[in-house]
N, C-alpha and C positions, 0 to 999 in steps of 0.2 A: 504493499499500501506505499502511495506515497501525494503526502496530502500536501498543500498548499492554501499561503492566506489568500483570500478569495475578496472578501468583503468583509468592513467591519463596522458598526455604525453606531453612529453620533445621535445624540437628540440637540435638535431646532428647534427652539420655543421660537423664534423669527428664521423661517428658510433664508428669507433672502437677505439679512442680513450676515447671515452664516455663509452665504453663497458671495456675498461679497469679502467677507476675510479670508475662505480656502483659495477663494478663482484670482482675486487681486491681491490681495497681500502676500499669499503664500504662494503664488502663483502655479496653483493645482488646474487640471481641466478639467472641465465640465463634459461626463459620458453621456449622464440624463439625466433629465427632469422631469418628474412624470406625477400631475395634480391629480386628488381624487378624492372629493368629498369632503372638502374642506383639509384634506392630510396631504402635504407634498415630500418626497421623497428625490433630495438631486446629489447623483450619484458625483464625486469629485475623485479623483487623482494625480497622481504625479508622473508626466512626459515620459520618462524613464523608466517607469513601472506601468506598462501595460496592462498586465495582471492583476492589479491587486486595486480596490478603490474602496472610497469613502463612504456611505450613504449618509445622507444630512436627513436628518427627518422628524416630524412636531410629529407622528404617527407613535402613538404607546398601544399594545392591548391590551385591553380593558376600560379604556376610558375617561372620562374627565379626572377622576378620584386618581388613576395612576397617575396620567398626566404632572396632575400638583403632587401626587410623593415621587416622582421623578424631581421635579421641577425643585422642590426641596430639597434633594440628595443634590444636586448639580452646587446648587446655590452654596449646602455645607465643604463644598469639596470631598465630599465619599466618597466620588465613584473615581477610578483611576485615571480619565482622561485619555492622552494618546501624542504618543514620543514621535519625533520626527529628528530625521540625522543630517545635514547639510556640510557643505565644503567651505564655508565663508559664512560663519556663525555671527561677526559681526555687523558685515552688508546685511546679514537677514534680522540682525535685531534692530537696524537702523531702522530696515522697511516696518517692521511689526512695531515700532516707538513713531513712528511718522505717521502711522493710522489710526493714531492713539489709544491703543490695546491697550487694555488692563496687563500690566506689568508684573508679574507675584514674583519675579526675582531675575536683576539683572544676569549680566554673561558672569558667572563662578565659574573658578577651577573646580573641581569637585578633588575629594581625595582621594579617588580610582582610577584619576587620570582623564575624565572626560571636561570639557570646558563645555557650560550649556546654562538654558534659560529656560525661566518659564511665564508662560501670559493664559489668559481664560480668551477664550473665544467670545462671541455675542453672548452666547447662551451658557455662559458660565464655564465651560468645558476646559480642564485644565488640559495646556499644550505647552510641552516640552520641547526644544528644539535643542539639539545637540550637536558637536565638531567632533567629531573621536580624537584621539593624537593620534601624534606624526609615527609613524614606523620608522 
């Protein structure tokens, strides 16, 4: 068996704001955008990884009460979020900062050798972006 990562889902309480963040700020391409009965699924991904996508959605299986519960968990920072990697952390940070995103941690050298920063996307999801150590 050979399993690969294909899709991962992130809650997006305002899909349009999330689209702007992931497309215009982080540079992901839009692969699909589907609206259905008040819900929206926007699939984005890095051009260099055509087989791996992130689905931004305001859909929660279970209805409004579950949507409120999910929003509360995201607001508390109780969900793990998503991690990305870049070859130029300083340039990426400058672009994210210029977009007025909520910076949680400025670029920091971590004790395990990675330099990274943390930001919240428009829905409050934690996004960490790292630059691996030079080989």
